[in-house]
N, C-alpha and C positions, 0 to 999 in steps of 0.2 A: 492439456487434456480437456476436451469439451464434452458438454452434455446439456440437456435441455430441462427446463423446469416444466412443471405442469401447465404454466400459462402459455408455453410455447416459446418463451425467451431463451435465448442461447446464454449459457453461463459458463464461465471457466474460472479455474483456480488460478495459480500463478501461470507464468508463460507455458504453453503446452510443450511437452517434451518431445523432440524430433524423433520420429520413428522410421524415417526413410533409411533404407539400407539395413534393415532388420534381418539377421541372417541365422537360420538354423533355429535350434531350441524347441523342435517340435513336440518332444516328449515333455519337456518342462511346461510349455504352454498349455498342454491338456492337463498335465498334472497340478498346476497351479489354479487352473480353472475349476478343477474337482474339488480342490481345498476350499476354495471361496464358496463353493456350493455347499459344503458341509460344516463350515465354521464361520462365526461371526468375526473372528480375530485372526488373520493369517499374517505371519511374519516371514518376509523373504530374507534370509540371511546369507552371508558369504563375505569373501574378502573383498577389498577395494578393487575396482576394475573387472569384476567378474561378470557384470552386465545385470545387477539386480533391477536398477531403475527402469531399464529398458524393457526387460521382461515384464515387470509389474504393470508398467503403462500400456504395453501391448495387450496383456490379458484383461486389464480393466477397461480399456478402450474398446476392445473386441466383444465383450460380452453384451448381453441384452442388459442396458442400464436400468437401474432401479428407477422408479418413477420420479424420484427428486434428483436423479443425475449421479455423476461421478466427479468427486472433487479433489484434486491433488494439491497437497501442501508441501512446498519445498523448505525444508529445515536446515539444509546445509549452511546456509548464510546466517541462521540464527545463532548468535553467540551466547545470549543470556536466558537461562531457563525461564525467567519471568515472562519472556515474549513467546513462549510456545503458544499460549492461548491467544494472543494477539495474532500470531500467524495464521491459526486456523480461522479466527474470525474474519481476517483479511482475505484469505482464499475463498471462503463461502460468499464473499461480497456483502458482508453485513455492515450496516452502519449504524451505530448506537450512541446516542448523545446523553443518555442517562448516566448516573454515577454507579451503575451496576458493574460488577466485575466481568471481565470478558467471559469467564466460565459460565457465569448466569446468563449472558446473552446467547452463548452456544446452546445451553440446554433448552432455553426458551424457543430458539429457532427450530432446533432439531426435533422437538418433543413429538410432533405428530408427522414427521417425515420419514421417508425410506430412501436412503442413499447409501453410497460407498465413499468412504474417506480414505484417501491414499496418503499416509505419512511417509515422506522420502527423505531419507538421510538424518535419522534420529539418533544415531549412536552416541553422540556426544551430548545428548539430552535424555538420556535413557529415564532417569527417575521422573523428570517432569513429564515426559511423554507417557509413561506407565500410569502415573497418577491420573492424567487427562483421559487416557483410554479406558481405564477401569470405571470412572465415574460416567462417562458418555455411554459406554456399553450397558452400564447398570441401569441408567435412567431413559435411554432412548431405545426402545424395542426394534425400531425400523433400521437402525444403524448397523453397517458391517464395516470393518477397518482392515485395510491391507497396508501394512507396515513394512518399511524397506530400510534395513540397516545391516551393520556388520555383526550384530549380536542380536539375541531375542530380547523382548520386553520383560520376559519372565514374569508373566502374570497368569492367573487362572484363565482357562479356557482358550489359551493361545495355541494355535497350531503352527509350528514352525516348518518352513519349506526351505531346507537348505540348498542353495544353488552351487553346483559345481563348474568345472571348466567345460569348454566346448569338446565335444568328441573330435577325433582327428579329421574326419570328412567336413565337418561344419567349421572347424578352425581354418582349413585350407581354403574353403568357400569364403570365409570372411577375409582372408588375407587377399585372395584374388578379387574379391569385390572391391576392397579398398584400393588395390592398385588400379583397377579399372577407373576409379574415380580420378585418378591421376594421369589417365591416358595411356596407362602402361598395360601391356598383357603378360601375365605371368602363368606359365604352364603348371601342369600337375607333375612337376619334376620331383624326385626323391628328395632333393635339398630343400625344397619348399616344405615338404612334409616333415622333414627333420627339424627345420627351424620352427614350425608350429609346435612340435613336440617339446623342443627345448624351451619354449615359452609356455609350456603347460596348458596350452589351449585357453590362456587368459585373454579375453577379448581386447582389454585395454593394451595390453603388451603387444598383441598381434597389430593392433592400429598404429601404435608407435613405431613399430618395425617397419610397416608398410609405409610410413611416412617418409622412410629414408630411402625409398626405392629411387628416388630421383637422382641420388648420388652413389648408391651402392646396389650391387646385384645381390639377388638372394644368396649366392655363395659367400659374397664379402660379408653380408650381414651375419650368416652363420658362423663364420670364422671369427669375427670380432666378438660376437656374443659368447662363443665358446671360450675365447681368452678371458672374458671377465668371469664367467662360471668357475673356471679352473683356478683363478686367483682367490675366489671366495671359498672354495671348498677343498683345495688342495688336490683337485682332480676327480673327487668323488661327487659326481653330479647327483647321486641319489640322496645325499645328505642336505640338500637345499630345500627347506620347506616352501610351500606354494606361495605364502606371503612373501618370502624373500625373492621368489622368482620375479614377482611383479616389481618389487623395489629394485631388483638388479636391472630389469628391463629399463626402468625409469632412469636409474643411475647411469646405464649405459647409454640411453638417448641423451642424457644430460652431457656425458662426456664427449659425445659427438657434436655437440653445439659449439659454435664460435665462442669466444670469451664475451662477446656483446650480447649474443642469444642467451648465455647462462646468467649474465647480469640482468638482463630484462626479465627472465624467467623468475628469478628470486624476487625481483622488486614487485613484480605483478602480484605477488602472494599477499600484499598488503590490502587488496581489494576484497570486500566482501560481496560475493555474487558477481554480477555483470558490471562491466565498465565501458566507457567509451574511448575513442582514440584521443580526445583532447585531455581527459583525466590522465591517461597513461603518459601521455607527452610531458605533462607537468610533473606528476608524482614521481615518474621513474627516470627522469633525466638528471644530468649532473654526474659527477664522480666517474667519468669514463665513459659516459653515454649522452651524447648530445641530443637535444629535443628534436632536431631535424632527422636524426637517424631512426628514431623510435618506430616509425612506420615501416621503414625497411626490415628492421629487426623483428617486429611484430609479424610481418608478413612470413618471415622465414619460420617462426614458431608455429604459425598457422599451417604452413605446408607440412611440418613435421607432426601435426595432430597434437601439439602440446597445448595450443590455444584454439578454441572453437569460435567460429563467427556466426552472429545470429541477426536476422532483420527483425527489428521490433517496431512498435508503434512510434517510438522515439527515435528511430534511425538504427543505424548498425551499431551493435554492441558485441563484446567479447567476453568470453569467460574460460576459466580453468576448471577442469574436473578437481573434486576435493582431493583426491590422491596426489594428483600432479601439483596442486597448489601447496599441499602440506610439504612436499619435498622441496619446492622452492622456499618456502617459509624456514625450513631448517637451514638452508644455505644462507639466507639472508641473516639469520641470528649468527651464523658462523663468521660473516664478513664484518660483523660489528656496525653495520650500517641500518639495523632495524629501527632504531629510535628516530633517525633522521628521516626515514621513509615514512614512518606513522606520522610525524609531524607534517611532512609534506602532504600526506593524504588528508590529515585533518584540515590543514589550511586550505587546500582545494575545496573540500566539501563546506567549509565555513564561507569561503568566497562564492560557491554556487549558491548556497542558501540566501546570501546577501543580495546577489544578483536576482535571484528568482523573486524575493520579496519586492525588490524595486520594480521588477517587470511585471508585477501583477497589476499595476495601474496602467494598463496598455491594452492594445489589441490582441496581445499574446497571452492572455490568461489560460486558455485552453492548454497550450503548449507548456506553460509553467506548471500546471497541475499535472500533466502527464510526466513531465521530466522529474519533478519531485517524487511522483510515485515510483518511477523506474530506480531512483537512486536511494530509495528509502534504507536498504540493507548498509549501504555505505554511509548515509547519514547517521544511522544508529550506532554504527562503528565509531564515527568521528565524535558522537556525543559521549559515548562510553569512555573513549580516549580523553576527552576534555575533562570530565568530571572525576576521573580517578588520577589524573596528573596534577599535583599540586600547583604547578605553574599554568594550568589550563582552564582553571575555574571560570575567569571572566569571559574566555571564549566559549566555553559551554554554556554559560547564561546567554551570551549573544546569539549563539547558534539555536538554543531552545526557544528564545523569544522571537528570532527572525523566522522560525518555522511556524509561527502561530496560525498562518493561512493554511498550513497542512493540518495542524490540529483541528482548527475550526471548520475550514472549508472543505476538508476532504475525509470527513468521518473518523478522525483519530483522536477524539477528545481524551480517552482513557489514556491512550499513550503519551499524549502530549503533556497530560497532568503529571505523569509519572516522571518524565524528564524535567518538567518546570518545578515541580516539588523538590526533586533532587538538587536542582541547580541553586535553589534559594535557601535550603536548609543550612543551618550553621554548621561550620566545621567543629569536629570534636574538641580541637585545641582552642577554639576561639577564632573567629575570622579577623584578620589584620583589616585596619581601616583602608578602604578602596582608595587607590590613587586617583589622581585628576582624571575625570573622563570615565573612570572605570564604573563608577556609581550607576552610569546610564544603562549598562546591561543588566545590572540587578534590578532596577526600577522597571525596566521594559519586561523582565521575566515575572516580576510581580503583578504588573497589570494584566499581562497575558494570562498569568494564572487565574487571576480574579475573573477574567473573561471566560475561561474555560469553565470554571467552576459555576458560573452563572448558567451557562448553557446546560450543565449537568443538573441543574436545580439544586445546587449545593450552596445555599445562601450564606451561611455562616463562615465556612472558609473563604467564600468570594470577598465578602465584606472586610474580613480580617486582612487578606492580601490587598485590597484596594485601599483600605484605611492606612496600611503600612507603607504603601506605595506613596500615597499623598503626603504623609507626614515626612517622609524622607526626601521626597521631591521639594517640599517647602523648606526643609532644613538646608538642603544643597542648592537651592535656587534653580531647579530644574523645570523650566516652564513646560517642556514637551511631556515628560511623565506626568506632571500635574495636570495638564490637558486630558491625557488618555484616562488617568485614574477617575477624574470627574465624569468623563464620558461614559465609562464602564458603570459607574455608580448611578448614572441617569438612566442606562439600560436596565439595570436591576430594578430601579423605581418604576420603570414603564411597564415590565412583566408583573410587577406586584400590584398593578392597579392605582398606584399614587401618582396620578397624572400631574398635579401641579408641581410636586417635587421633580418629576421626570423632565418637565418643561423647563424648569429653572436651572437644573443641572446641565441639560443638553444645551440650552441656550448660552450658558456660561462656557461650556467647553468649546462650542463652536466659535464663540468670540475669542477663546485663547488660541484655538487653531489659526484664526485669521491673523491675530497678532504676530504669531511666530512664522506665518507663511507656510503653513501645513496644508498641503491639498493631495488627498489620495482616496482610495476607496474607503478607508475607514471614516475619514471625514465626511464623505458623502453619505455614508450610512447614518452618521450621527444626524444629518439633515432629514434623512428619510424617517428616522426615529422621532425626531422632533415633529415632523408632519403627522406621524401616526398619532402622537400625544395630542396635537391640535385637532385631529379628526375625532378622536375619542371625546374631547372637550367640546365638540360641537362647531368648530370652525373649519368647515370643508374648503372653502375658498383659500384659506391660508395653507391648509394642507396641500392643495393642488398647486399653489404657487411655489411652495418649497419643493415639491416633487418634479415640477416642470423644469425647475432650476437644475435640479439633480439630473434629469434626463438629458438637458442640453449639454452639461459639463461632461457626462459620461460619453456621449455621442462625439464630442469634440476630441476626447482622449481615447476612443475605442474601447472604453470600459463597458463590459457587459453584466458583470455580476450585481453590482450596486443598482445599476439600471434596472434590473429585473425586480428589484424590490420597490424602486420608484414606481414602476408599472403597476405593482400590485396595489399600492395606496391609490394610485390614480384609478385603478379598476373599482375599488371600493367606492371612490367618490362618484365615478360614472354610475354605478348601480344605485347608489343612493339618489341620484338625480334622475332616476328612471330610464337611463340609457343602457339597457341590459346588453343589446348587441355590441355597444362599445366595450363595454366591461368584458364580454367574453372575448373579445378581440385582444384586449390587453392581457387578460389572463392567460390566453393561449400562448402569448409571446413570452409572458413571465414564466409559465411552466415549462415551456420548451427550453428556455435559457437554463433554469433551475436544474432540470434533468440532465441537460449537457453537462453541467458542473457537478453532477451528482450531489446536488444540494437538496438533501431530504426534507429539511424544514421548509425551504422555499416551495418545494413540491407540495408537501402536505397543506400548507397554508393555501396555496393556489387551488388545490382540489375542493378544500373545504368551501372557498368563495365561489367556485364553479358550480358546485352543488346548489348553492343559493340562487345563483344566476339561472340554473337550469329550472329549478322550481319556479322561478318568476316567469320564465318563458314557457310555462305550461307543461312540463313533464316531470311531475312529482315522482314517478317510479324511477327514472334515471337519476333524479336528484338524491333519493334514498340509496341507490347503488353507490354513487360517489361518496356519500356519507360513510357508508360501510367500508369503501376502499380507504378512505381517510382514517377511520378508526384503526383499520389494521395496521397503519404506518405509525401511528402515534407512540405506541410502546417503545419504538426505536428512537423516538425524539425526546420524550420525556412526558411530563404531565400534559394531557390533551389540553391544547389551547392555553398552556401555561397556567390553568386553573383560574384564568383572568375572566371576570365578568365582561370586560369590554371585548375581548377576543372571542367570547363564547356567544355574545349576542346574535351575530349572524347566523351561527349554528343552530341556535335555538329556534330562531325565526324559520330557518329552512325546515327544521324537523316538525315544527308545529304546522307549517304550510302543507308538508307532504302527508303527515298523519290525517290531517283534516280531509285531504282530497282522496286518499287511498284507504284510510281506515288502518287501525292498529295491525291487524294480521297481515295485510298486504305489505304495509311499510316495513314491518319486522322481517319479512320474507325477501325484500328488495335488499335491506340492510345486511342480511346473511349472505346474500349473493355477492355483495360488494366486498365483503370480508374475506371471501376465497381468491380474490385477485392478488396476484403478486405485484411487486412494485412496478415492473415495466407494463404490465397488463393495465394496471390502475391508471398509469399515466396516459397509456394509448387510449383507454376507454374515456378519460376526461377530455381528451383532445378530439374525441369523436372519431377515432381510427380502430379498426377492427383487428390491426396486428401492430406489433411493436414498432416504434418509431425507427424509420431508416435514417442513417446519417448521424444518429446520436449514439454515443458509446453506451454499451450495454453496461450495467453495474458491474464493478469488478469486485473481485474479491473484495476488496473493501470497496466501498463505493464512495463516491465522492462526497460529499457530505452536506451536511445541512448546518444550519446555524440556529440562531435563535432568531426570534421574530425579526420582523424588519429591523426593529430596533437593535437587537443585539448583534447584527450582523456586522462582520467586517472582514474585508478581504485581508489577504494575506499580506502582501508585502506592500508597502504602500510606498510608492515613490512619492516623494515630496517636492515641492518647489525648491526647498532650500536644503533637502537632504535630511532633515529632522529625523523623524521615526525611522525613516527608511534607512538611513545611514548606520542604525545601530549605535 
């Protein structure tokens, strides 16, 4: 579902719900629209398959959107109530690197906004959603909520809109429309009407029946369906409740499948949300279904409307409606094959995360980020399975650590910290001594946890994790973990203004990396951070030398993210040497890249320095606007400029210059103007464009993220020459 922000940028929650082929529901459309006009909380309820999500999406998308848009949150794939707030933060496109809870981030973001929030598929998370909705509506006057589920939230002020089945005419219209999609013409025969009546006008049941028209005529469909109803009710059709009608229709469709189709249907239920063909071929093969046959069987399920196909930014993906998936999950449990399938699912996504980490140090960083974002529901499912399986703890640690680039680089610090802390916490019974090689996963989780905590400004837990990592690395003679622990500690010293200590630690860690043959985005960021320390200590030539070396290596490997931070330091050096035009060119490239990666920290640092360059080039008013834009972004990053005197010096110089030329009143006016800019508009303004950047991804519901200063940055997966950290 798409909407627009006040700054003109297009925003979207999760993937927009397809509304093509929407049939009927004229009275319900107007009724739900009236309900939204009269109440701030409206909940569309009804049994599975009745069409709640489509109706809600059509009404929300067809109304005059509130000033701050319409945002849809898909909750069907969220298994843990703790992640309800995270899901809303992600759908709203927010990135927050502070230690604030997601709820606090939501309240701060929504405080002055007017928007409609659509919570779709909340029935398995009722308590968590009810708690969230009550607090948001109580503290955000401009918020309205449209909830969609099988039961009400049961909170004060809720207006329930109970959705019933389609009327006979609309049901027939839907059946004919779905038949037409398959190139079949179905007349308005009495048997078609009787079939729709037998299916109680339930849209999903009608679509499943229409999916069989390639093999069966309407008469044959009705005959087979009647046989099943008689078996269940002893011939009394009136005794079958509506929810049993749908289950019967699904079961009937299941019975008409071939053995291979039923097998794949049940196995696909292990996926959380969407999945791709490669995942299905690996996870679902074996035990009667060869991987080479999965595509043909999947195509048959697509033709029968059991599975839906979607074109996404990461390619073709598939999904099952929750009702259909749940039916398959019951069959999977009944076959006794559920544990094996869940382990294959876990293994696939552990492998995917490992590959993505390795592939981060390559020209494919954009693709890696998009792929991980698309796979988050399944990665979360794999993490939960690992960390609740006594035999899966080490894999869970490996997975949580390997995804550090997702937590740090894609704006998910809070979620990353949740998984990392769970992975390293001691087991209640006491943790057994790790076997040979297993300590590596724990040590990696520790240094990644320390890194995440540094980025959140939480120094005490960061130091504790890094110290523990270092001590255990020394005890177990693990040079890789020791290098990373030392590196992260150097990052902390850098943002804490302890430049001599930062330089010593960073030099030592870089020497350790070289000794073990480690080369990846993390290592290069360590060199950029060392350059920053040298620049702050007054040795600009050495800083330039270090960053030019990073720039060359990045260009050799097609790496763009670490390169953008090297460009930032080079821009600082160019400005210091009086080359404002060159500094602007470097910062333009740096900001463009940071925005492409949704790196909020890199973006705000670039805007801050562009403000100083702009003031130097004689436009103090625009410099003040850019400072205001940066000020609006910092609360989502953390303490402005890390509370560092070194990082703050260019900002103070810019402010003093602009105030002197504009006067206090005009400066504050420009500052206020900049604060009103959204992230996309701020970036466009800093780059001298009057409209949002074309060709760069608009911030997503979550946006990609930020990191810490140049120094604290590190990409995610690092491939290394010898496999070191990347290999996990």
